[in-house]
C-alpha positions in Angstrom: 63.7 131.8 45.9 63.5 133.5 49.2 62.4 130.4 50.9 65.3 128.5 49.5 67.7 131.2 51.2 65.8 130.7 54.6 66.5 126.9 54.2 70.1 127.1 53.0 71.6 129.5 55.1 70.8 127.7 58.5 71.6 124.5 56.9 74.9 125.7 55.8 75.4 127.3 59.4 74.8 123.9 60.7 77.1 122.3 58.5 79.9 124.9 59.5 79.3 124.1 63.0 79.4 120.3 62.7 82.7 120.7 60.6 84.2 122.8 63.3 83.1 120.2 66.0 84.6 117.3 64.0 87.7 119.0 63.5 87.9 120.2 67.1 87.2 116.5 68.2 89.9 115.0 65.8 92.4 117.7 67.2 91.4 116.4 70.7 92.1 112.8 69.8 95.7 113.6 68.3 96.4 115.6 71.5 95.3 112.6 73.5 97.4 110.2 71.6 100.3 112.4 72.1 99.7 112.5 75.9 99.5 108.8 75.8 103.0 108.6 74.1 104.4 111.1 76.5 102.9 109.2 79.7 104.2 105.9 78.3 107.6 107.4 78.1 107.6 108.2 81.6 106.7 104.6 82.4 109.6 103.4 79.9 112.2 105.7 81.9 111.2 104.1 85.1 111.3 100.7 84.0 114.8 101.2 82.6 115.8 102.6 85.8 114.4 99.4 87.4 116.3 97.2 85.0 119.6 99.0 85.9 119.1 98.8 89.6 118.5 94.9 89.3 122.0 93.9 88.2 123.6 95.8 91.1 121.0 94.3 93.7 121.7 90.8 92.1 125.3 91.0 92.7 124.9 92.2 96.2 122.5 89.2 97.1 124.8 86.9 95.5 127.6 87.7 97.8 125.6 86.8 100.7 123.3 84.1 99.2 125.4 81.9 97.0 123.1 78.8 97.6 120.0 80.8 96.7 121.0 80.8 93.0 117.4 79.5 91.6 115.8 82.6 93.1 118.6 84.8 91.6 118.4 83.2 88.3 114.7 83.8 88.1 115.1 87.3 88.6 117.9 87.6 86.0 115.8 85.7 83.6 112.7 87.8 84.3 114.5 91.1 83.8 115.9 89.9 80.5 112.3 89.1 79.3 111.0 92.4 80.6 113.9 94.4 79.1 113.2 92.7 75.7 109.3 93.1 76.0 108.0 95.8 73.5 104.7 94.6 72.9 101.5 96.5 74.1 101.1 97.7 77.5 99.1 94.8 78.2 101.6 92.2 77.1 104.4 94.1 78.9 102.3 94.3 82.1 102.7 90.5 82.3 106.4 90.4 81.9 106.6 93.2 84.5 104.3 91.3 86.8 106.7 88.2 86.7 109.7 90.4 87.3 108.2 92.2 90.3 107.1 88.7 91.5 110.7 87.1 91.3 112.1 90.4 92.7 110.0 90.3 95.7 111.1 86.6 96.3 114.8 87.8 96.2 114.1 90.8 98.6 112.3 88.0 101.0 115.9 86.4 101.2 117.3 89.6 102.9 115.2 88.3 106.0 117.2 85.1 106.1 120.5 86.8 105.9 121.0 89.4 108.6 124.5 90.6 107.2 122.8 91.1 103.8 120.1 93.0 105.5 122.9 95.1 107.3 124.8 95.8 104.2 124.8 99.6 103.5 125.1 98.9 99.7 122.0 96.6 99.8 119.9 98.9 101.7 120.9 101.8 99.5 119.8 99.8 96.4 116.5 98.6 98.0 115.8 102.2 98.9 116.4 103.1 95.2 114.2 100.2 94.1 111.3 101.5 96.4 111.8 105.1 95.0 111.8 103.7 91.5 108.7 101.7 92.4 106.8 104.7 93.6 107.8 106.8 90.6 106.6 104.0 88.3 103.5 103.9 90.3 102.9 107.5 89.6 103.8 107.1 85.9 101.5 104.3 85.7 98.6 106.3 87.2 99.4 109.3 84.8 99.5 107.0 81.8 96.2 104.9 82.7 94.3 108.2 83.3 95.2 109.1 79.7 94.0 106.0 78.5 90.5 106.3 80.5 90.0 109.6 78.7 91.0 108.4 75.3 88.9 105.3 75.7 85.8 107.3 76.9 86.0 109.3 74.0 86.4 106.3 71.7 83.4 104.6 73.3 81.1 107.6 73.8 78.9 109.0 71.1 79.0 111.4 69.2 82.9 111.3 69.5 83.1 107.6 68.8 82.1 108.5 65.1 85.4 110.9 64.9 87.3 108.1 66.4 86.3 105.6 63.6 86.8 108.2 60.9 90.2 109.1 62.4 91.3 105.5 63.0 91.7 106.3 66.8 91.4 102.8 68.9 91.2 102.3 72.4 94.3 101.8 74.4 95.4 99.1 76.8 95.8 99.9 80.5 99.2 99.2 82.3 98.2 97.5 85.3 99.2 94.7 87.5 96.8 91.9 88.4 97.9 90.5 91.5 97.4 92.6 94.8 100.7 91.5 96.3 102.5 92.9 93.1 100.9 96.3 93.4 102.7 96.9 96.7 106.4 98.0 96.5 109.1 96.3 98.3 109.3 97.3 102.0 112.7 98.7 102.9 113.4 97.5 106.6 116.5 99.3 107.8 
């Protein structure tokens, strides 16, 4: 009987320690999921800010570059698609890439129109867009850092066991593919 106690007490201690570890690891996953949601909302705020700036920018450019309607229409269409995109960060990134690419083309129009480049409203909108892109880049880095931490835990042993038990899946990064799209528009006063 004494030998049974010598086996069961340490075994019980190991089981209790293991259960505490599982509970703490599960809670860590829950916390990371909340950080992920919070950091995604930061991206969402900046995307909405960008979406709100674009119509004003488009109308300003329209006033100067009436015959450049194809470029302007592409920006409007890309904005509409990006606003409606509510899928995974990976699918939203594709819509955002198209928007940024078309927006870059529209901003390049300013080079052909000295009056547009000199327009104070255009310059203000351009500066606001650059600031928004900077904030969006910071929010994207924060979000992707949380994704990296969650994905590491989901893929590392032994935390991957808790991830499977708790139905925690790796998350998608929110990133742009093309190098040219990674740089924010340049303000040329």
